C-alpha positions as CSV (number, residue, x, y, z in Angstrom):
1,M,0.0,0.0,0.0
2,T,1.1,3.5,-0.8
3,K,-0.1,6.6,1.1
4,H,-1.7,9.2,-1.1
5,T,-3.8,12.3,-0.8
6,K,-7.0,12.7,-2.9
7,L,-8.6,16.1,-3.4
8,V,-12.3,16.5,-3.3
9,R,-13.7,19.8,-4.6
10,E,-17.3,20.8,-4.0
11,G,-18.4,24.4,-4.4
12,D,-16.1,26.8,-2.5
13,Y,-14.4,24.0,-0.6
14,V,-11.6,21.6,-1.2
15,A,-10.8,18.6,1.0
16,E,-7.6,16.6,1.3
17,V,-8.4,13.0,2.1
18,D,-5.6,10.6,3.0
19,V,-6.1,7.2,1.4
20,D,-4.0,4.1,0.8
21,L,-3.5,3.0,-2.8
22,I,-3.4,-0.8,-3.1
23,Q,-0.7,-2.0,-5.5
24,T,-1.2,-5.4,-7.1
25,D,-0.3,-7.1,-10.4
26,Q,-3.8,-6.7,-11.7
27,P,-4.4,-4.3,-14.7
28,W,-6.7,-2.0,-12.7
29,A,-4.1,-1.3,-9.9
30,P,-3.5,0.9,-8.1
31,Y,-7.0,1.1,-6.5
32,L,-8.7,2.2,-3.3
33,S,-10.1,0.1,-0.5
34,L,-13.9,0.2,-0.2
35,A,-13.5,2.1,3.1
36,D,-11.4,4.8,1.5
37,A,-13.8,5.1,-1.5
38,R,-16.7,5.5,0.9
39,R,-14.8,8.1,2.9
40,L,-14.2,10.1,-0.3
41,D,-18.0,9.9,-1.0
42,E,-18.9,10.9,2.5
43,V,-16.6,14.0,2.4
44,R,-18.0,15.0,-1.0
45,S,-21.6,14.5,0.2
46,A,-21.0,16.5,3.4
47,L,-19.5,19.4,1.5
48,K,-22.3,19.3,-1.0
49,Q,-24.9,19.5,1.8
50,G,-22.9,22.3,3.6
51,N,-22.0,20.1,6.5
52,V,-18.4,21.3,6.8
53,A,-18.2,20.2,10.5
54,F,-18.7,16.6,9.5
55,A,-16.3,16.8,6.5
56,V,-13.6,18.2,8.9
57,K,-13.8,15.0,10.9
58,L,-12.7,13.0,7.9
59,A,-10.4,15.3,6.0
60,R,-8.5,18.6,5.9
61,V,-11.0,21.1,4.5
62,Y,-10.1,24.5,2.9
63,R,-12.3,27.3,1.6
64,L,-11.3,28.5,-1.8
65,T,-11.1,32.3,-2.2
66,P,-10.9,33.8,-5.7
67,I,-8.2,36.3,-6.3
68,A,-9.1,39.4,-8.3
69,A,-7.2,40.2,-11.4
70,M,-4.3,42.5,-10.9
């Protein structure tokens, strides 16, 4: 297994979710465990519903702020 950080973007938020990539000899490798895939879905769903407090329990969450043209 290899540690990796997946980014989930929803609206004005982006979350960094730590996952383990599973390495095998199969052609579809590397892949995520079911638990990691569900955690990504939970974070995305929480952010979509505006439940940032729940998303913060599962990931590092940041608010995106646009920068005006200079």
